[in-house]
C-alpha positions as CSV (number, residue, x, y, z in Angstrom):
1,X,-68.8,-171.7,-9.7
2,X,-72.5,-171.9,-8.5
3,X,-75.1,-169.6,-9.7
4,X,-75.8,-166.3,-7.4
5,X,-79.0,-166.6,-6.6
6,X,-79.1,-170.7,-5.5
7,X,-76.9,-173.1,-4.1
8,X,-77.6,-175.6,-7.5
9,X,-74.2,-176.2,-9.9
10,X,-74.4,-174.1,-12.4
11,X,-74.6,-177.2,-15.2
12,X,-76.3,-180.5,-15.5
13,X,-74.6,-183.2,-17.0
14,X,-76.7,-186.1,-18.8
15,X,-74.7,-189.1,-19.3
16,X,-75.5,-192.4,-21.9
17,X,-73.5,-195.0,-20.3
18,X,-74.1,-197.0,-23.1
19,X,-72.5,-194.5,-25.7
20,X,-69.3,-195.3,-27.5
21,X,-70.6,-199.1,-26.8
22,X,-70.3,-198.5,-23.1
23,X,-67.4,-196.3,-22.9
24,X,-70.0,-193.3,-21.7
25,X,-69.9,-195.8,-18.1
26,X,-66.5,-196.7,-18.1
27,X,-64.7,-193.7,-18.6
28,X,-67.1,-191.9,-16.0
29,X,-65.0,-191.5,-13.6
30,X,-62.3,-190.2,-16.2
31,X,-64.7,-187.8,-17.0
32,X,-66.3,-187.0,-13.9
33,X,-62.4,-186.0,-12.6
34,X,-61.6,-183.6,-15.7
35,X,-64.6,-181.6,-14.9
36,X,-63.9,-181.1,-11.4
37,X,-60.3,-180.5,-12.2
38,X,-61.6,-177.7,-14.5
39,X,-63.4,-176.2,-11.6
40,X,-67.2,-177.2,-13.7
41,X,-69.5,-177.5,-10.8
42,X,-72.0,-180.0,-11.5
43,X,-74.8,-182.4,-10.7
44,X,-75.2,-185.2,-13.3
45,X,-77.7,-187.8,-14.3
46,X,-77.9,-190.9,-16.2
47,X,-80.1,-192.2,-19.4
48,X,-81.2,-195.7,-18.5
49,X,-83.1,-196.0,-21.8
50,X,-83.6,-194.4,-25.2
51,X,-86.0,-191.4,-24.8
52,X,-84.7,-190.4,-21.1
53,X,-82.5,-187.4,-21.9
54,X,-85.2,-185.9,-23.4
55,X,-87.3,-186.2,-20.5
56,X,-84.1,-185.9,-18.0
57,X,-83.5,-182.4,-19.7
58,X,-86.6,-180.6,-20.1
59,X,-87.6,-181.8,-16.2
60,X,-84.2,-180.1,-15.4
61,X,-84.9,-176.9,-17.4
62,X,-88.0,-176.5,-14.8
63,X,-85.5,-177.1,-12.3
64,X,-83.7,-174.1,-13.2
65,X,-80.9,-175.2,-15.1
66,X,-79.9,-173.3,-18.2
67,X,-77.0,-175.0,-19.0
68,X,-76.7,-178.4,-20.1
69,X,-73.5,-181.2,-20.5
70,X,-73.9,-184.1,-22.7
71,X,-71.9,-187.3,-22.7
72,X,-72.8,-189.5,-25.2
73,X,-72.5,-189.4,-29.2
74,X,-75.0,-187.2,-31.8
75,X,-77.7,-189.0,-30.4
76,X,-78.0,-188.0,-27.0
77,X,-76.9,-184.4,-28.0
78,X,-79.9,-184.9,-30.7
79,X,-81.8,-186.1,-27.0
80,X,-81.1,-183.3,-25.1
81,X,-81.9,-180.9,-28.1
82,X,-85.1,-182.0,-28.0
83,X,-85.4,-181.7,-24.5
84,X,-85.0,-177.9,-24.8
85,X,-87.9,-177.5,-27.1
86,X,-90.0,-180.2,-25.4
87,X,-89.2,-177.3,-22.4
88,X,-92.5,-174.5,-21.9
89,X,-89.9,-173.1,-18.8
90,X,-88.1,-170.9,-21.0
91,X,-86.5,-169.6,-25.0
92,X,-84.7,-172.1,-26.0
93,X,-82.2,-169.5,-27.1
94,X,-81.4,-169.2,-23.3
95,X,-79.9,-172.3,-23.2
96,X,-76.1,-173.6,-23.7
97,X,-75.6,-177.2,-24.6
98,X,-71.9,-178.4,-24.0
99,X,-70.5,-182.1,-25.9
100,X,-68.4,-184.4,-23.7
101,X,-68.0,-186.5,-27.0
102,X,-68.3,-190.3,-26.2
103,X,-69.9,-191.9,-28.8
104,X,-68.8,-193.7,-32.3
105,X,-70.0,-190.9,-34.8
106,X,-69.3,-187.5,-33.2
107,X,-70.2,-185.7,-36.4
108,X,-71.2,-182.6,-35.1
109,X,-68.1,-182.2,-32.7
110,X,-66.5,-182.2,-35.3
111,X,-67.2,-179.4,-36.8
112,X,-66.3,-177.0,-33.4
113,X,-63.3,-179.5,-33.4
114,X,-64.6,-180.7,-29.5
115,X,-61.7,-182.9,-28.9
116,X,-62.3,-186.9,-27.8
117,X,-59.9,-186.4,-25.0
118,X,-61.8,-185.9,-21.7
119,X,-59.5,-183.0,-20.3
120,X,-59.2,-181.0,-23.3
121,X,-62.9,-181.4,-23.9
122,X,-63.6,-180.0,-20.3
123,X,-61.5,-177.5,-20.7
124,X,-63.6,-175.8,-23.8
125,X,-66.7,-175.9,-21.8
126,X,-63.9,-173.9,-19.2
127,X,-62.9,-171.6,-21.2
128,X,-66.9,-170.8,-22.0
129,X,-66.2,-169.9,-25.7
130,X,-70.1,-170.2,-27.0
131,X,-72.2,-168.9,-30.2
132,X,-76.2,-169.5,-31.2
133,X,-76.4,-172.5,-33.4
134,X,-79.2,-172.7,-36.1
135,X,-81.8,-175.7,-35.4
136,X,-83.7,-177.5,-38.1
137,X,-87.2,-178.6,-37.5
138,X,-88.3,-182.1,-39.1
139,X,-91.9,-182.9,-39.0
140,X,-92.8,-186.7,-40.8
141,X,-95.3,-188.8,-41.1
142,X,-95.5,-191.8,-38.8
143,X,-98.3,-194.1,-39.5
144,X,-101.1,-192.0,-39.8
145,X,-100.2,-189.6,-36.7
146,X,-97.6,-186.4,-37.7
147,X,-95.0,-185.7,-35.7
148,X,-91.7,-184.0,-35.2
149,X,-88.3,-183.7,-34.4
150,X,-85.4,-181.2,-34.1
151,X,-82.3,-181.6,-35.4
152,X,-78.2,-179.4,-35.2
153,X,-77.1,-181.5,-37.7
154,X,-77.5,-183.7,-40.3
155,X,-81.1,-185.3,-41.2
156,X,-82.2,-186.7,-44.5
157,X,-84.2,-189.1,-46.0
158,X,-83.6,-192.6,-48.7
159,X,-80.7,-193.9,-48.8
160,X,-79.0,-192.6,-45.2
161,X,-81.7,-193.6,-43.6
162,X,-81.9,-197.0,-44.5
163,X,-78.4,-197.3,-43.4
164,X,-78.9,-195.4,-39.8
165,X,-82.1,-197.6,-39.4
166,X,-79.9,-200.9,-39.6
167,X,-76.9,-199.5,-37.4
168,X,-79.1,-198.1,-34.9
169,X,-80.9,-202.0,-34.7
170,X,-77.2,-203.6,-34.6
171,X,-76.0,-201.2,-32.0
172,X,-79.0,-201.6,-29.9
173,X,-77.4,-205.1,-29.7
174,X,-74.0,-204.2,-29.0
175,X,-72.6,-204.1,-32.0
176,X,-71.5,-200.2,-33.4
177,X,-68.7,-198.4,-34.6
178,X,-67.6,-196.7,-38.0
179,X,-66.6,-200.2,-39.7
180,X,-70.2,-201.4,-39.0
181,X,-71.3,-198.5,-40.4
182,X,-69.4,-198.6,-43.3
183,X,-70.5,-202.4,-43.5
184,X,-74.0,-201.4,-43.2
185,X,-74.0,-199.5,-46.1
186,X,-72.6,-201.5,-48.2
187,X,-74.8,-204.3,-47.1
188,X,-77.7,-201.7,-48.0
189,X,-76.8,-201.4,-51.5
190,X,-77.8,-204.8,-52.5
191,X,-81.6,-204.3,-51.6
192,X,-81.9,-200.3,-51.8
193,X,-84.1,-199.1,-55.2
194,X,-84.4,-195.2,-55.5
195,X,-87.7,-193.8,-55.5
196,X,-89.5,-190.7,-57.5
197,X,-90.4,-188.3,-55.5
198,X,-91.7,-184.6,-55.2
199,X,-89.2,-182.0,-54.0
200,X,-91.0,-178.3,-53.3
201,X,-87.7,-175.8,-52.0
202,X,-88.6,-172.9,-50.9
203,X,-91.5,-173.1,-52.9
204,X,-89.9,-174.5,-56.0
205,X,-91.5,-177.7,-57.0
206,X,-90.1,-180.2,-59.3
207,X,-90.2,-184.8,-59.7
208,X,-87.0,-186.6,-58.9
209,X,-86.1,-190.4,-59.3
210,X,-83.8,-189.5,-55.8
211,X,-81.5,-192.1,-54.1
212,X,-81.0,-189.8,-51.0
213,X,-81.8,-186.5,-49.2
214,X,-79.1,-184.9,-46.8
215,X,-80.6,-181.4,-44.8
216,X,-77.7,-180.2,-42.7
217,X,-76.9,-177.6,-40.5
218,X,-73.7,-179.4,-39.8
219,X,-71.5,-180.8,-42.6
220,X,-70.6,-184.3,-41.4
221,X,-72.5,-187.1,-40.9
222,X,-72.3,-190.9,-40.6
223,X,-68.6,-191.4,-39.4
224,X,-66.8,-188.5,-41.5
225,X,-68.8,-188.4,-44.0
226,X,-69.3,-185.0,-45.7
227,X,-72.6,-184.7,-47.5
228,X,-73.7,-181.3,-47.2
229,X,-69.8,-180.1,-47.4
230,X,-70.9,-176.2,-47.4
231,X,-73.3,-176.2,-44.4
232,X,-72.7,-172.9,-42.1
233,X,-74.5,-173.3,-38.9
234,X,-75.5,-170.0,-38.0
235,X,-76.6,-169.2,-41.3
236,X,-80.3,-169.0,-41.1
237,X,-80.2,-171.7,-44.2
238,X,-80.5,-175.2,-44.4
239,X,-78.0,-176.8,-47.2
240,X,-79.5,-179.5,-48.8
241,X,-78.1,-182.1,-51.1
242,X,-80.2,-184.4,-53.5
243,X,-78.2,-187.9,-54.9
244,X,-80.5,-188.5,-58.1
245,X,-81.1,-191.6,-59.7
246,X,-77.2,-192.9,-59.0
247,X,-77.1,-196.0,-59.9
248,X,-75.7,-199.1,-57.5
249,X,-72.1,-199.2,-59.0
250,X,-71.3,-195.2,-59.6
251,X,-72.0,-195.2,-55.6
252,X,-69.1,-197.7,-55.0
253,X,-66.9,-196.2,-57.9
254,X,-67.2,-192.8,-56.6
255,X,-67.4,-193.9,-52.9
256,X,-64.5,-191.4,-51.8
257,X,-66.8,-188.1,-53.0
258,X,-68.9,-188.7,-50.0
259,X,-66.3,-188.5,-47.5
260,X,-64.0,-185.6,-49.9
261,X,-66.3,-182.9,-49.9
262,X,-66.3,-182.9,-53.7
263,X,-69.7,-184.5,-53.4
264,X,-71.6,-181.5,-55.4
265,X,-69.2,-182.0,-58.3
266,X,-70.9,-185.2,-60.0
267,X,-73.5,-184.3,-62.1
268,X,-76.3,-186.3,-60.7
269,X,-75.6,-184.8,-58.0
270,X,-77.7,-181.0,-56.5
271,X,-77.1,-178.9,-54.0
272,X,-79.2,-175.9,-52.1
273,X,-79.6,-173.5,-49.6
274,X,-83.2,-173.0,-48.5
275,X,-85.7,-172.1,-45.3
276,X,-87.5,-175.1,-46.1
277,X,-88.2,-178.2,-48.3
278,X,-90.9,-180.8,-48.4
279,X,-90.8,-184.7,-49.9
280,X,-93.8,-186.8,-50.9
281,X,-93.5,-190.1,-53.0
282,X,-95.9,-192.7,-53.6
283,X,-94.0,-195.0,-52.2
284,X,-92.6,-195.1,-48.4
285,X,-88.9,-192.8,-47.9
286,X,-87.9,-193.1,-44.1
287,X,-86.7,-190.7,-43.2
288,X,-83.7,-189.4,-39.8
289,X,-82.1,-186.7,-37.5
290,X,-78.5,-186.8,-36.3
291,X,-78.4,-190.6,-36.8
292,X,-81.8,-191.3,-35.7
293,X,-84.4,-193.5,-37.7
294,X,-87.8,-191.7,-37.5
295,X,-90.9,-192.2,-39.7
296,X,-91.4,-191.3,-43.4
297,X,-92.5,-189.3,-46.4
298,X,-94.5,-187.1,-46.6
299,X,-91.7,-184.5,-44.8
300,X,-91.2,-181.2,-44.1
301,X,-87.9,-179.7,-43.0
302,X,-87.4,-176.1,-41.9
303,X,-85.0,-174.0,-40.2
304,X,-84.9,-171.6,-36.8
305,X,-82.4,-169.7,-36.8
306,X,-79.7,-169.1,-34.0
307,X,-82.1,-171.0,-31.6
308,X,-80.1,-172.5,-29.1
309,X,-76.2,-171.3,-27.6
310,X,-73.7,-173.8,-27.8
311,X,-70.4,-174.2,-26.7
312,X,-67.2,-174.5,-29.3
313,X,-63.4,-174.5,-29.7
314,X,-62.7,-173.6,-32.7
315,X,-64.7,-172.8,-35.9
316,X,-62.5,-172.9,-38.7
317,X,-65.6,-172.5,-40.5
318,X,-66.4,-169.6,-42.8
C-alpha cells in the first residue's frame, strides 16, 4: 500500500551490503522477494561506507519517509537511529523503525523475537505491531571535542568497549562472527587493566575500580551476552551494570554469568536503574554504543523516554 498523498512507497529499506560478512548483498534478492510477497511497498538504498546510513536516513525523512526498514545488524540500526535524530523535519516519535536482521550479533532483535528467516521477518513487518521505545543518549569525549551518540540497545565503557574496538577492526577486514567476538573477549583479558572511575548515578557519587559499565535499554549484547538482564525498553529508565574490581581469573571462571542472566548475583557486580549516569576517570576509558566504537571518558548517559516507534514480533519481557 502506498501513502494516500503520494506515489512514494510506504517504506524505505536501507541495506548494509557488508552486514553479516556480505550477507546483506548476497541475500538481497531473497529479502526483496520476501518483502514483495508480503505486500510491502518500498524503495531501497544501499550503504557504501561506514556512516552512510545516518545520512541516508536523515535525507529520507526530509523527502517524507516516516517508515524505515534496516537490513543489517545492530550497528546499521544504530546509524539509522542517529539519522532519525539528526533530521529536524519531524519529531522522532513520528518515525517507525523495523529490522530485517542479517548481522553477526542481532542482539536488539533477539529481545523482540525478530527472526533471521527473511520471510518470517517480513511477515512481522506486514503485521505492523508497534510500540514506543526508549532511546539512550551517550555524550562522550573525542580528544578535546564533546560528541553525542544515540543508542537503542546497550552502550557502555571499559572492557566491553575494548572487545568491541578489536572486533570492529577485524570486521572491517572481513572477519566477524560470534566466535571472533568470543576470541577477542579472551584475548583482551590478557592486557586489560581495571581503572578507577568516578560514577554519578542520578546525583549519587561514588568512586570505584571498575572492569566495565554497561548501560541498557535492551538485554542482549555481544552476540547473546546478558549484561543488563532485566532492562525494559519502555520504562523511561536505564539499567546500569557495574562490574567492579574483579580479577581476570574470576572473569574466566564465571564467564557463564555473562550469558545466563545471573550476572547481578555476583558480589562484585552492582545493578542500578536510573535516568542519568556520569562517568569520569583519570585514565582514559573508551566507550561504545550498540557495538559502535566511539570516544572516551568523561561520558554521560541519559534517557529519552518513548522516543521512537519500533516494529516487533513478541514481547515476552515485562
